[in-house]
C-alpha positions in Angstrom: 7.2 20.4 -9.4 4.9 17.6 -10.6 1.2 17.8 -10.3 1.3 15.2 -7.5 3.8 17.3 -5.5 1.6 20.4 -6.1 -1.4 18.7 -4.6 0.4 17.0 -1.7 1.9 20.3 -0.5 -1.6 21.8 -0.3 -3.4 18.7 0.9 -0.9 18.1 3.7 0.2 21.7 4.6 2.5 22.3 7.5 0.4 25.3 8.3 -3.3 26.2 7.5 -3.4 26.6 3.7 -5.9 29.1 2.4 -5.0 28.4 -1.2 -7.4 30.0 -3.5 -6.7 27.3 -6.0 -8.0 24.6 -3.6 -11.0 26.8 -2.7 -12.0 26.9 -6.4 -12.2 23.1 -6.3 -14.9 23.1 -3.6 -17.7 22.5 -6.1 -15.9 19.5 -7.6 -15.3 18.1 -4.1 -19.1 18.5 -3.4 -19.9 16.6 -6.6 -17.3 13.9 -5.7 -19.0 13.6 -2.3 -22.4 13.0 -3.9 -21.0 10.3 -6.1 -19.1 8.7 -3.2 -22.2 8.6 -1.0 -24.2 7.1 -3.8 -21.7 4.3 -4.4 -21.6 3.5 -0.7 -25.4 3.5 -0.4 -25.7 1.3 -3.4 -23.4 -1.2 -1.8 -25.3 -1.2 1.5 -28.7 -1.5 -0.3 -27.5 -4.2 -2.7 -24.3 -5.9 -1.5 -22.5 -8.3 -3.9 -22.9 -12.0 -3.4 -20.7 -13.3 -0.7 -17.7 -15.5 -1.5 -17.2 -18.8 0.3 -14.0 -17.7 2.1 -13.2 -14.7 4.3 -12.2 -11.6 2.4 -10.1 -9.1 4.3 -9.8 -5.7 2.6 -6.8 -3.5 3.7 -7.2 0.0 2.3 -7.3 3.6 3.2 -9.6 6.6 2.7 -6.8 8.9 1.4 -5.0 8.9 -1.9 -1.4 7.9 -1.8 0.6 5.6 0.4 -0.4 5.0 4.0 1.3 1.7 4.6 -1.3 -0.8 3.6 0.9 -3.0 1.4 3.4 -3.9 4.1 0.4 -4.7 6.4 -1.0 -7.0 3.7 2.4 -8.7 3.4 2.8 -9.3 7.1 -0.8 -10.5 7.6 -0.3 -12.9 4.7 2.9 -14.3 6.3 1.1 -14.6 9.7 -1.8 -16.5 8.1 0.5 -18.8 6.1 2.5 -19.7 9.2 -0.7 -20.8 11.0 -1.8 -23.2 8.3 -4.0 -21.0 6.2 -3.6 -20.7 2.4 -3.9 -17.0 1.8 -4.1 -15.3 -1.6 -3.7 -11.6 -2.4 -5.7 -9.6 -4.9 -4.8 -6.2 -6.3 -5.9 -3.7 -8.9 -2.3 -3.7 -10.2 -1.9 0.0 -10.5 0.7 1.0 -13.1 0.4 -2.3 -15.0 -1.5 -3.4 -18.0 -1.7 -7.2 -18.7 -2.9 -8.7 -21.9 -5.8 -10.4 -20.2 -7.3 -10.6 -16.7 -7.3 -12.1 -14.2 -3.5 -12.0 -14.3 -1.5 -14.3 -12.1 1.7 -12.7 -10.9 4.9 -14.9 -11.1 8.6 -14.3 -10.5 8.9 -13.8 -14.2 6.2 -11.1 -14.4 7.1 -7.6 -15.5 5.9 -4.6 -13.5 4.5 -3.1 -16.7 2.1 -6.1 -16.7 1.5 -6.8 -13.0 2.0 -3.4 -11.4 4.8 -2.8 -8.9 3.1 -3.6 -5.6 1.6 -7.0 -6.7 5.0 -8.1 -8.0 6.7 -7.0 -4.8 4.1 -8.8 -2.7 4.7 -12.1 -4.6 8.5 -11.8 -4.5 8.7 -11.1 -0.7 6.0 -13.5 0.4 6.1 -16.3 -2.2 2.3 -16.5 -2.0 -0.3 -16.4 -4.8 -1.1 -12.9 -6.1 -3.8 -12.3 -8.7 -4.4 -8.9 -10.4 -7.6 -7.6 -12.1 -9.5 -4.3 -12.3 -12.4 -6.5 -11.1 -11.0 -7.8 -7.8 -13.9 -10.1 -7.3 -12.8 -11.9 -10.5 -9.3 -12.1 -9.1 -10.5 -13.4 -5.8 -12.5 -16.2 -7.5 -9.5 -17.2 -9.5 -7.4 -17.6 -6.4 -10.1 -19.8 -4.9 -10.5 -21.9 -8.1 -6.9 -22.3 -9.1 -5.0 -22.1 -5.7 -7.7 -23.3 -3.3 -7.1 -20.2 -1.2 -9.1 -20.2 2.0 -8.5 -16.5 2.9 -8.4 -13.6 0.4 -6.5 -10.4 1.3 -7.2 -7.3 -0.9 -4.3 -4.8 -1.1 -6.3 -1.6 -1.4 -9.9 -1.8 -2.6 -11.8 -0.3 0.3 -13.8 1.7 -2.2 -14.0 -1.2 -4.7 -17.6 -2.1 -3.8 -17.9 -4.9 -6.4 -15.7 -7.0 -4.1 -17.6 -8.5 -1.2 -15.7 -8.3 2.1 -16.1 -10.0 5.5 -13.7 -7.5 7.2 -12.4 -4.1 6.5 -9.1 -2.6 7.8 -8.3 1.0 7.1 -4.7 2.3 7.4 -4.1 5.9 8.4 -0.7 7.6 8.2 0.2 8.6 11.8 2.1 11.6 10.6 0.0 13.0 7.7 -3.4 11.7 8.9 -6.3 12.9 6.7 -4.5 16.0 5.5 -6.8 19.0 5.3 -9.8 16.7 5.8 -11.5 17.5 2.5 -12.7 15.3 -0.3 -10.9 15.0 -3.7 -9.8 17.2 -5.4 -9.8 19.9 -2.7 -8.3 17.4 -0.3 -6.8 13.8 -0.3 -10.0 12.0 0.9 -11.5 9.3 -1.2 -14.4 9.0 1.3 -15.5 11.2 4.2 -13.7 10.8 7.5 -17.0 9.3 8.9 -16.1 6.2 6.9 -13.7 5.3 9.7 -16.7 4.6 11.8 -17.9 1.7 9.5 -14.7 -0.2 9.1 -13.8 -3.1 11.4 -10.3 -1.9 12.3 -8.4 1.3 12.0 -4.6 1.0 12.0 -2.3 4.0 12.4 1.0 3.7 10.6 3.3 5.2 13.2 2.3 6.7 16.5 -0.5 9.1 15.6 0.4 12.8 16.1 -1.9 15.1 18.1 -3.6 16.4 15.0 -4.2 13.0 13.6 -5.8 11.8 16.8 -8.0 14.9 16.7 -9.1 14.1 13.2 -9.7 10.4 13.9 -11.2 10.7 17.4 -11.1 7.4 19.2 -11.3 5.4 15.9 -7.7 4.2 15.9 -7.6 0.7 17.2 -3.9 -0.2 16.7 -0.6 1.3 15.9 1.7 -0.3 13.3 5.4 0.3 13.0 7.3 -0.1 9.7 10.8 -1.4 10.6 13.8 -2.0 8.3 14.0 -5.7 7.9 16.6 -6.8 5.3 18.7 -5.6 2.4 18.4 -7.1 -1.0 20.1 -7.1 -4.4 18.8 -8.8 -7.5 20.4 -12.0 -8.6 21.7 -12.4 -12.1 18.5 -14.3 -13.1 16.6 -11.1 -12.2 13.7 -13.1 -10.9 14.9 -13.5 -7.3 16.8 -11.4 -4.8 19.8 -12.1 -2.6 19.0 -11.3 1.0 22.1 -9.7 2.6 23.1 -9.5 6.2 24.1 -5.9 5.9 23.6 -3.0 3.6 25.8 -0.4 2.0 28.4 1.2 4.2 27.1 4.1 6.3 27.7 7.3 4.5 26.3 9.2 1.6 23.7 7.5 -0.6 21.2 8.4 -3.3 17.8 7.5 -1.9 15.2 6.7 -4.6 11.5 6.6 -3.8 8.5 6.5 -6.0 6.0 5.9 -3.3 3.0 7.7 -1.9 5.0 9.4 0.9 8.8 9.4 -0.1 9.7 11.4 3.0 8.9 8.4 5.2 11.5 6.4 3.4 14.1 9.2 3.6 13.5 9.5 7.3 14.0 5.8 7.9 17.4 6.0 6.1 18.4 9.1 8.1 17.5 7.2 11.3 19.9 4.5 10.2 22.6 7.3 10.0 22.8 7.5 6.2 23.5 10.9 4.6 20.6 11.0 2.2 20.5 12.7 -1.2 16.8 12.6 -2.0 15.6 11.4 -5.3 11.8 11.5 -5.1 9.5 10.5 -8.0 5.7 10.3 -8.4 4.0 7.2 -7.0 4.3 4.1 -9.2 6.8 5.9 -11.5 8.3 3.6 -14.1 12.1 4.2 -14.2 14.5 4.3 -17.1 18.2 3.4 -16.6 19.2 7.0 -17.3 17.1 8.4 -14.4 19.2 6.4 -11.9 22.6 7.3 -13.2 24.0 9.6 -10.5 27.7 10.2 -9.5 30.0 7.3 -9.8 29.7 4.4 -7.4 27.8 6.2 -4.6 25.3 3.6 -3.3 21.8 3.9 -4.7 19.2 2.8 -2.1 15.5 2.3 -3.0 12.4 0.7 -1.7 11.5 -2.9 -2.6 8.5 -1.5 -4.5 10.8 0.5 -6.7 13.5 -2.2 -7.0 11.2 -4.6 -8.8 10.8 -2.0 -11.6 14.6 -1.8 -12.0 15.7 -5.4 -12.0 16.1 -5.5 -15.9 19.0 -3.0 -15.5 20.1 -3.7 -12.0 23.6 -2.5 -11.0 26.0 -3.8 -8.4 26.0 -0.6 -6.3 22.2 -0.5 -6.0 20.4 -1.8 -2.8 16.8 -2.4 -1.9 15.6 -2.0 1.6 12.7 -4.2 2.7 10.5 -2.9 5.5 8.2 -5.1 7.6 5.1 -4.1 9.5 5.2 -4.7 13.3 1.7 -5.1 14.9 0.6 -5.9 18.4 -0.6 -9.3 19.4 -4.1 -7.9 20.0 -4.3 -7.1 16.3 -3.8 -10.7 15.3 -6.2 -11.9 18.0 -8.9 -9.8 16.3 -8.0 -11.4 13.0 -8.1 -14.9 14.6 -11.5 -14.1 16.1 -12.9 -12.9 12.8 -11.8 -16.1 11.1 -13.3 -18.2 13.8 -16.6 -16.3 13.6 -16.6 -16.7 9.9 -16.1 -20.5 10.1 -18.8 -20.8 12.8 -21.3 -19.0 10.5 -20.6 -21.3 7.6 
């Protein structure tokens, strides 16, 4: 069991966990809370200089995946279709470029860009800029691509980045876990942070326990739906979108995401017989790790596929999921953009 698995089993217990190991971490969580409150208060007392365009941050208050990246992709597509010129900024977790800000291209390697920024660029075709300083990345998108809306994939706690709107994504199944701050629990900020964001979006219909945790803070429910199957072309810089996936039957399901079980459930709902191959979030694969039994299909997320294109094989498949959001959500985005323009 990896360290990530160890924590997840205790942060998101199926029953009340009285783990003494977590209890021993309570002083560290208290210290973390003091630092978190200080950083938030510093932002409120001395906010960074505003940028000339709207900046919409899509993040969460828990560590691990909640579904924010698919939401960013769908929002970027929606904006682009309506005549906006959106750009996406990211920390680029798992990547290390020679210099920043780093512009993601189809030729980028995930070791430079990080897996999520590369995936976002490939599936949307829109400008993506990476930097540990996301304000720097946002300014580069404005200067070099004339972007008129900036979307930040993650970064709710990156207070150097000015924002005109905050969207927090909550996993409808796992919620806020045990409700405790790191490292005793999965929270980056206290649950009360939900009261200060503009919109709270639940990824999946919130279960009773999640609604109890979040109170009436959840504004919208998002569904992640299988959209299309992909395989990488020979040039390794683009994918071939397919009308159908592998034949229904056994498959090796590979997932190095924050919540692999969500991907495995999706495949089972599609009637595949899933052999689970879970890895830590952002894991960088080697070819040997994906050599299973013969020609049994290997199915992975798009986020994982972009890390495997250098050694892609013909019996591997990538499943793209897309976020489905109600019209009222987009009306709120439209109103925000109108209000921003009116204030200029």
